N, C-alpha and C positions, 0 to 999 in steps of 0.2 A: 153838443148838439143842440141845436134851435127848435123848440116844439110850438105849435099854434097855442096862442092863449086859452088859458083853462084846461091845457092837456098836461097831466102830470103822469111820471112813473112811480109806481109806488111798491114796485119788486122788480128782479131780475128777469123774468119772463115777459112784462110789458115793456123791458127796454130793450130786448132782443128781438119784438115781433117785427116782421116785415110790415104789416098792415094794423095800425093802431087807433085809427079815429072811424066815426061811421061814413065821414067825408070819403077818406082813403078806399074803403070798403067799396064806397058805391064806384067811385071811379074805377077799380080794381074790376069789379064785376061786369060795368060796362064797356071797359076794355076788352075783356074775355069776350063778351056777345058780340063786342063788333067784330073781332078779328074771326069769329066762329062763322059768321054770315059775311065776311068780307067778299067772298067768291060769288056771293049771288048778284053784286052791283059793282063789281070793278071789271075794268076788261083782264083779258086772259094774259097781256103782256105783263100786266101789274103781277098779275099772280105767279108769273114765271119769276120775274124779280124778287118776288117777296120770298118764293122758293130758295132763290139762292143766296138773299139775306140771311135766310135759317141757316144754310148749310156755314155759310162765313162767320156766322156767330157761334156755332159751336167748334170749329176749328181753332178760331181766336181765341175763345175762352180758354182752351188747353194752353196754349201760348202764354195768354197771361196768367193764369196760376205757376207757370214756370218762370216766366220773366218778370211780371208784375210783384208776385208774391214771394217766389222762393229766389229770386234776383240771378238767376240763372238764365245766358243767352242761348239761343237756337237760331240757327238759320236752316233747319232741314225739316220744318213743319209741313212743307208741302210734300215731301220724300215720304213721311210717316201719313199723310193721307193717300198717297199713292199705295203704300202697303195694304191701307183698309180697303182702298176700292178694288184691287186686284183680286185679294182674300176674298171678299163679298161676291165678286163676279165668278171667281172659279169654283166658290161652294156650290153657288145658287145654280150655274150653268151645268159645270160637270159633276155634281155630286147631289143636284136635285134637295139641298140643303133650303130649307124654310127661310124666308127673308130675317124675321126678328133674330133668329140664331143666328145668322150669318152675319147679323147686325154686330151682334154681341162678340163672335169670335171674331170680327175684323178690327174692333177695338182692342181686344186682347192681344191678338197677333201684332198689331202695330205697337201696343205698348211694351212686348216684348223687345221689338226691334230699338224702340225708343232707349231701353234700359242698356241694351249693348252700347248705343252711341253716347250715354250718359255715364260711362265709365270714367272718362277722362276727365270729369268733373272733379275726382279725386285730390287730382295734381294742378289742374289748371283752371281759370274764372275769366270773365271779362271777353277780351276780345281773341284770347287763344281757345276758349272753351266755342266761340264762335267758330273760329276755324275749322275748331275738331267736329263739330255737328255739320257744318257745310260739306264735311265728307258723306254724309248721307246722301246729299243732294246729288253726288256725282255715282256713288255706289248702287244704291238701291235701283235707280232708272237702269244702268247697266245690267244688273242682274236680272229684271224684268226682261230685258228686251233679248238679252243672250243666253240665258239660262232656262233650259224648257222651253222654246219658242212654242212649241207644241202645243203647250197648254196656256201660256199667255198670250199667243198670238203675235210675239216679238213688238216688232215696230208697227205692224198694222194694227187697226181698230179691232177691240176686244167686243164682242156684242154680250149685254148684258141682260138678262130675262127681267121683265116688269116685277114692281115690289106685289107679293102676292101673301096674305094673312088668312089663313083658312082657306075659303071658297072664293075670298075676296080678292079680286087681281085691281090694283092700282095703275092706270095707264095713262089717264091724262093730269094735266098741271093741276086742276082742281082738286084733283082725287090725291095726290101726290101733296097737296099743299096740307090735308088732314094727317099724314103721317110726320111731313118733316118738321111743321112749326110747333105740335104737341112736343117732339122727342127734342127739339131746341128749346123750348119752354122747360122741360123735366131737367136738361143740361144745365141751363142757366140756375134752376133752383138748388141743384145738386152744387154748382160752383159757388153760390152764394153762401150757402151753409158750410161748405169746407173751409169758406175764406175765414171763419167766425168760429171754427173746431179747435183742437188742441194741434192737430195737424196743419192747419192754416197759421195758427200763433208758431208753430216752430219753422213754419216758409219765411215768416216774416222776419223772426229772428235771426235766422241766417243771412237774408237780404240784408238787414241792416248792419250787423256785424257779425259775418261767420265765427270769430276767435271767440268773441263772448258767450257766441250761443252755444260753442264745445265747452267754455268753462262751467256754464249752468246745467250741462250734463247731457246735452243733444246730440245725438248721432249725427254728424253732418252729412256723411257720405250716403246714409242711409237714407235720410231724409230728401237730399238731391236725387239719390233713384227714384224714389217715389214720386219726385215732382215731376221728372223725365216722363216715368210711366203714365201718370195721369194726363200729362200735357200729348202724347203720343195717343194714349187711350180716346182723347177726343178727337185728335186728327183722324184715327181710323174708323171713329164712326163717323164724321163729316164723311170721310172718304168714301165708307159704304153707301151714305145717303147720295152723294155725287154722281155714283156709279149707275144707280137706278135712276137716278133722275136725268142723266143723260142720256144712258141707255147704251153707251160706248164708250169705252175707255182707251186712254192712247198716252205712252208717257210724255208727249209734248204736252198736255193738261197739267203736269205737274214739275214746273220749271222753279229754278232759284228766284225768279221774278215774281211768281207768286206767293214763295215764302217771305220774300221783301213786302209784298202789300199787306200780309198778315202783320208784320212788325210795324207796319204804317198806320195799321188800324188801330193796335193799341196807343199808340203813341198820340194819334188824334183823338181816340175817343178816353183816352187818361189811362195810363199804366198803374195796375194795381186796384182798378174798380170793376166790379161786373156791371154795374148801371152802364158805365163808360163804353165797355166792351160791345153793349147791344148799339149806344148811340153812334161809336165809332164805326161799328159795321153797315148799320143802316146810312149815315153820311156818306161814306166812302162809296157803297153801291149804287147810291143815287145819284152821286157825281158822277160815277163811270158811266152810268147809263145816260145822263144827260151828255156828257162828254162824246158818248157814242151817235147822238142824235145831232149834236152840233157841228161834229168834225166834218159830216159831207157837205155840209152848207159853206163852212170855211173853204174846204178844199176846191169846191167851185168857183168860189169869188177869185183864187190864186191858181189857176190852172197849170202855170208853170213848175210849180212846186208841190201840185195836189197829192202827188203819193207819197211825197216825204210828211206831209200834214197829217194823212191819215193814219201813217205807220207811228208818227210819234207825239201827236198832241196829248194823248191821255196820258202817257207816263209822264210828260212835261208838266202838265195839271198836276198830277198826283206826287211828283218831287216836290214842285214849288208849293204846295199844302201842308207838306210835312214840314217843309223847311220852315213855314210861316208860322205853324204849331210851335215846332221845336225853340223858337226865338220869342212869339209874342205868348203863347199860352202853352208851356212844357209839360203841364199838368192834364190837359187834354179839354175836352166838351165837357166832362162831369163836373169838374172843378167849376167851370164858368156856369154850370147848372146849378151847382150849390150855392153858389154867390147869388145868382139871382132870387132861389128861394129865400136866402137869410134876408136880403133886401126887403121883398115882400113881406116875411113874417113880421120885420120889425117897423115897416113904415107905419105912421110916417115918422117915429122916434129911431133913425138911423143912429143917432148918437148912442 
C-alpha cells in the first residue's frame, strides 16, 4: 500500500487504522460536519435521494459480504429485504413495538430466513447456488401475499407507522435523514471491520479456494451459513428502514429486478470492496435519478414510441453500464480510484 511521503507505519495498529494522518482526520471531520448540516442547504428532493442511497448502501453491503468476500452468489437479496420490511411493519403497527427494537428484530428475522436458503450452499455453488437462492424471490412474496393476508394486507399496500424513538417522531425526509444515514454509517463501519477480522479472512479463504480452506481447518458450511445470515441481516435492516421511509410496503416493491440492481451495484462499485459499495450505490442511484429526469424529454421528442421509451430507457442504461464495467473495468470504481491515488502519490516520479 502506497503512503504519502513522510508517513510510516511502526506498528500493526497504525497499519490497520482507517485514518492515519492529520490531513485524513481533517477531511473526515469536515465530511461528517457537511453531511450533518446538508439538510439545511440542499433541496428536499436531494435529501430524499440521499435517504434512498443510504438504504441501498446497507442492503448492498450485505450482498457484498456474501458475494464479494465469501464468494457465494445470491439472487434473493430483494426478497430478504422484503422479510425485514414486513416484519418491521407488522411489529410496529399490530404490536406497537418500538422502532429500534423492530429494526433489530427485522434484521434477525431476515437473517434466519437467509440461513434456510443458504443450506444448499453445502452441496452447490456458482450458477446452481444462484438458482437455489432465486427460489426465495418467488417463495417469500407468495407467502406474504397468500398466507394470513389479514396481517400482511395481501396484495394491497400495507400502511406503516412513522419512525418513533421515545417521544420523538420522524415524519419528514429531513428527520428520517438523521436516522437512515447514521445507521448506514454504522453498518458500513461494521462491514469494514468484519472484512479485516478472523471471520472476514475465513470468508476470503473460502472464496479463493474452498478446498484449500477446508484443508486448513475452516468449517466451510458453517462459515457459508454465517455469510448468508449476515447478508440477509443487512437486507432486513435495509428493508425495515425502507418500510418506514416509504410508509407503505407492497410485494411489487421487492422484485427480481431489484435483486439484479443490487448485483449490478457491487459490480460497478467493485466486488469485495467496502468503499466500492458506497461509490457504486451513489453512482447507480444518481444515474437512475438522472435517467428519470431525461426520460420524459427524450419521450417527447419521439411521440410515436414515447411509452416504450419511458418504460425501458432506465433498464437499458443500467444494463449497458454494467456491460461496460464488466468489459472495461471488471474491478469497479474502487480499483480506478486506487489507481488515481497511487498516481497522485508518486507524481511526478511515476516510475
